N, C-alpha and C positions, 0 to 999 in steps of 0.2 A: 684622427690620424690622416696623414696625407697618403693618397694613392700615388706612390712614387713613380709608377709607370707614366702617369699623366696622359696616356694615349687612350682615346676612345672614351673619355670621361663624359658623363652626362650629369646635368644638374650642377650644384655648387661644389666647391673644393674646400674641404676642411683643412686648415693649416695648423690646428692646435698641435703642440704647445707654442707655436710661434705667435708673435704679436704682429698683426697686420698694420701697416702704416697708412694713414689717410692719403690716397693718391689715386689718380685716374688709372694707373697701371698697378698690377699686383706686386706688392713688395712686403716682405715680412722678415723680422729678425728673431733671433733666439735669445731667451734669457741667459745671462752669462753663467749662471750656476749649472746650466744644462750642457755646458761646453767642457765638462770635466773629464774627457776621454781623449786618448792620443789620436784616435780616429773618430771624427764626428759622425754619429749615426745620421742616416739620411733624414730621419724625422726631425732632426735638429739643425738641418742645413738651411741657412737663410735663403730667401727668394728675392731676386733683384731683376726688375724689368724696366726698360725705358719706353715700352709701348705695350700693345696687347699680345697675349700669347698667340702664336701662329696656329692655324688650323692644320694639324697633321694627323692623318689617319694611320691606324696600326698597319694597314696594308702597304703603306709607303716605306716601312722600315727596310725592306729588302731592296727597294728600288731607289732609295735615297741616293742622290748623286752630288758629288762635289766637282766643280770645274777648277782647273789650275790654268791660268792664262796670264796675259800681260807680257812682261819682259822675260819670257822663257823661250827656249829653243823649240819645244814641242808642246804646245797647249794640249791638255788632255782632260778627260772626264773619267771619274771613277765612281762606280757604285760601291755602297758600303761593303758588300761581300768581297769585292775586288780589292779594297784596301786591306782587308784581313788576309787575303790570299797572296798578294804581291809583296807586302811589306811585313817586317818583323813586328810582332805585338809586344809591347813593353808596358811597364807600370811605373808610375812616379807618385810618391806621396808628397803632397804640397798643400800649403795654406792658400786659400782663396779669400781675399779681403776686398770689400768694396772701398773705393777711394774715398767715399763719403762716410765711412765708419767713424763714429764719434763726433759727427758734425753738430749734434744738438748741444754740445758743451761750449761751442764758440759764443762769445759775447762781443759785439752785438750779433744777433742771429744772421745767418746767411741764407741765400737761396738754396733750394734742394731739399731732399728728404731728410727729416730730422732723426737720423739714426742715433741710437744710443751706442752700445759697444758690441751688439750681437750680429753685425753684418760681416762675420768672419767664420771660417770653418777650416778644418784640416782633413783631407780625404785622400783616398787612394784612387788615382786616375789610371785608366788603361786605354791604350789606343796604339796608333803608329806614330813614329817620329815625323814631324812636319818636314824636317830636313831631308829625310829619305824620299818623301813624295816630291818635294821641290827639285831636288837634285836629279831625280828620275826624269823630270820634265826639262831639265837643263836651265840653270839660272844664268841669265844674261849678265855680262860684266857691268852694265849700267844700272842694274837693279839695286835699290838701296832700302826699299820699304815694301811691306805687304799691305794690301787692302782687303778687308774681310766683308763679305756680303751675306746677308741672311734674309729669312722670309718674314720676320716680324715687322710690323708697321707702327709708326708713331700713333698716339691716341687719335689723331685726326683721320687715320686710316689711309692717307694718300701718299705718304713718303716713308722711307726707311726709319725705323726707330733708332738704329745704331749701326754705324759702319766704321769700325776702328781698324787699326793696323799695328804692325810691329816693325821696329828697325830690323834690317835683314840679319844682323848678327844674332838677334834674339830668335828670329824665325828659324835660323839654322842651328840654334843651340840644341844639344842632345836632350835637354829636359822638355822642350816644347813639343806638344803632341796635338794630333787630331784624335780626340778621345771619344769612345763610344760606350765606355763602362765607367762606373764610379762605385767604389766599395764592393766590387765584384758583381754588380748588377748592371743590366742595360741602362744607359743614361736616359732618364725620364724627361718628358716634355718640360716640366717645371724648371729643370736645370740644364736645358739646352739640347736635349736629345732629339734626334738620334745621333748628332755629331756636333761637337764644339771644339774650339781651340782651348788648349791648356798652356798657359804661359807663366810658369812658376816664378814668383818674385815680383811680377808686374800686377797692377791693379786689376780687379775683376772686369772692368770695361774692356780690357784687351783680350779677355778670354771669350771671344765671340761665340754666342750660342746659335744653334740651328744653322750652322754655316753651310752654305751651298756653293760658294765661289771664293777663291783666293786669287787675287791678281798681284803680280809683282810689278812694282812701279819704280820709276827713275826719280821720284820725288816723294816727300812725306805725304802720306795718304790724306785726302781732304774730304772724306766721307762724312756722314751724319755724326755729330758729336765729336768731330776731330778739330774743329776750328774755334776761333774766339777764345773764350775762357773755359770751354768744356774740357774737363779732365786735364787741366793745365794749372800750373802754379806760377806766380810772379817770380821773375828772376831776381828781384830785390824786394826788401820789406815794403809793405803797403799798409796804409792806415785806413780804418773804416771811413767811408765818405770821400776818400781821395779819388780823383779822376783815374780811370783805368785805361792804360795803354795796352791794348791786346797784343801788340807786337812784342812786348816784353815778357809774355807768358810762354812757358816751356811745357811740352807734353810730359805728363807724369810717366816715368818709367819704373825704376825699382822703388818699391815701397819702403818706408823708413822702419827702423827698429821699433817694436811695439810689444806690449805684454798685457796679460789679462789675468785677474784673480778669479778663479773658478770655484774656490772653496776657502772659507765659508761664504755663504750668501750675504749680500748687503742687507742690513737690518735684522739679521738673525740674533737670537738670544742664546747665551751660553752661561754655564755655571761659573760663578765668581771664584777666583783662586785657582782655576785650572789652566792647563795649556791647550792651545788649539793649533792644529796644523794648517798653516796657510799654504795653498798650492795653486798652481795655475800654469800658464804657458807663455813663452816668449818666442818671437819669430822676427825675421828680417828678410828683406828682398834681395839686397846686393851682397851682403856679407853674412857672417855667421854670428850666432849669439855668443857673446863672451862671458856674460854674467848677469845675475839678477840680484838686486838688493831690496831689503824690506825696511820700512820705517814705521814706527808707531808713535812718533812724537812730532808729526807734521813736517818731516823731512829734515830735521836738525841732525839726527844721527841715523846711520844706516848699518844694517847687518846683512852679510852675504847669505843668500839662500843656497841650498844644495841644488845643483843643476845636473839633471840627468844627461848621460851621453847623447850626442847627436845621432839619431837613428837614420835620418834621411836629410840630405842637404837643404831641401826646401820645406821640410816639415817643421812644426813648432816643437820646442823643447820644454819638458816639464821642469818646474822649479818647486821646491818645498822648503818650508821654514816653520819650526814650532815657536810660538810666542806665548808668554804668560798673559793672563787677563786679570789685572789687578784693579782696573778702573771700572766705573759704572758704564762708561762708553769708551771704546777704543777705535781709532781710525787707523786702518792699515793701508799703506801705500806700497805698490810694487814699481820698481824702476829697472829697466833692462839696458844693457850696454852691448854694442856690437863690436866686431873684431877690428873695426876702423877707429874705435874710440867714441863713436856717436852715442849719446845718452838720451833717453827719453826726457823731454822737458817736464818740469813740475807744472801742474795746471794744464794748460793747453799748448799746442804748437802755435807757430806764428799764424796770426789771423790772415785769412785770404778771402776774397769775395765769394768764392763758391764753397768754402768750407771743406776743402780736401785735406787728406793726410793728417788728421788730428791724432798724433801719437802721444798725446799727453798721458802722464802716469794715471793708472787706474787706482781708485780708492774704494774701500768698503768700510762700513761702520758697523761695529758689533756692540751689543749691549749685554750686560750680565744681569742675571736674575735668578 
């Protein structure tokens, strides 16, 4: 099991039951059948890094400081206890999904970690509203974007691993936090503790971990992994092998409608002639989940699943559907629709050079015996 504190660890880190991906940085995803709870347990929370884990001692937790500067009236620095004292503490339940989740399904293969579908989780985040902190410092009229700065370094050890930002409207949204707790526990090192950005609905890259400084800028942030094709999608369809014009790529903001079958597990064996409950979750970045349909004939016919009420705006929603098992093998497909009418594509999403935002339908295959 993971030591979720992450602080003061010695020796190796066990990530079981997560599956570690081959990479110079520590990255691990959760098997989908272990994501069958409304709130993801910390032991099932995927790990995503663009560089090495920073060295943070437990003694720094009380002295951890975040600077707010740039296009503000009063640049200030706050220690973690001061954030708790000066600003209201709030909680938000939200899905965190890596922009590369599902990348391994693209053909031809793309650059980047070959995530299956387990780079996603739904957790309860606690902290202070970023808008409260920024407004306390005075947001300048010419500020349009934030730039986030952290302690972690790229694998070469000489430059920042990641320095993303948010459009000012998202930074000032009520749901965006500077979080210091997750699922009621202090935020551990593996997941960005002692302080990280929480930007519900946006890809995980925007949820800066180990954040030490936030600057307000009068232009789109140009930090590490903000330029070129990093965390960007082409503004028009692009074919594999086609020349890439980086000027036509747009920063990924709201994540698309997506869903996941969490039960039964892919490859599981069930008794012939019985019914099985198919269940899972659907979520969306910009809109709400409007419905989920299930197919057992390759997508020719669809049946509406029962959709539980929305508990929290940015949390995932449970769906359920009982289906009969008459065949020796049954393929189950789940497909979600959002409130704007966008539907998950069958197969994969539109191919893109970096393999981002693959919200293609999830399938599991069952056998009877």
